[in-house]
C-alpha positions as CSV (number, residue, x, y, z in Angstrom):
1,M,-12.9,-41.7,10.1
2,S,-9.7,-40.2,11.6
3,S,-9.6,-36.4,11.8
4,S,-5.7,-36.4,11.9
5,H,-5.2,-38.3,8.7
6,R,-6.7,-37.2,5.5
7,T,-8.4,-40.0,3.6
8,G,-10.0,-39.7,0.1
9,S,-9.3,-40.3,-3.6
10,H,-7.1,-37.4,-3.9
11,V,-3.8,-37.7,-1.8
12,L,-1.8,-34.5,-2.0
13,K,1.2,-33.4,-0.1
14,P,0.8,-30.4,2.2
15,R,3.3,-28.6,0.0
16,A,1.2,-29.2,-3.1
17,I,-2.0,-28.2,-1.3
18,K,-0.2,-24.9,-0.3
19,R,1.1,-24.4,-4.0
20,M,-2.5,-25.0,-5.4
21,R,-4.1,-22.6,-2.8
22,Q,-1.4,-19.9,-3.8
23,S,-1.9,-20.2,-7.6
24,Q,-5.8,-19.9,-7.1
25,A,-5.4,-16.7,-5.0
26,A,-3.1,-15.3,-7.6
27,L,-5.6,-16.0,-10.3
28,R,-8.4,-14.4,-8.4
29,P,-8.6,-10.7,-8.6
30,Q,-8.1,-8.7,-5.5
31,R,-11.2,-7.9,-3.6
32,E,-10.3,-4.3,-2.6
33,P,-7.3,-2.4,-4.2
34,L,-5.2,-0.7,-1.8
35,R,-6.1,2.9,-1.5
36,F,-3.9,5.7,-0.1
37,P,-5.4,9.1,0.9
38,D,-4.1,12.0,-1.1
39,P,-1.1,13.7,0.7
40,E,-2.1,17.2,2.0
41,P,-0.6,20.1,0.3
42,P,2.4,21.7,2.1
43,V,1.2,24.8,4.2
44,W,4.0,27.5,3.8
45,K,4.5,29.4,7.0
46,P,6.7,32.4,7.4
47,L,9.8,31.7,9.3
48,G,10.8,34.1,12.1
């Protein structure tokens, strides 16, 4: 068994493997949606 050369029944090009992984990642829902903290309300200070 060679570790540098892939052997097996399915012979895919690296580009095809990458495309397959990307499509699977797109189908899978995101684990954690991006959350942004609420912006602080502006504090008005008298000028001068």
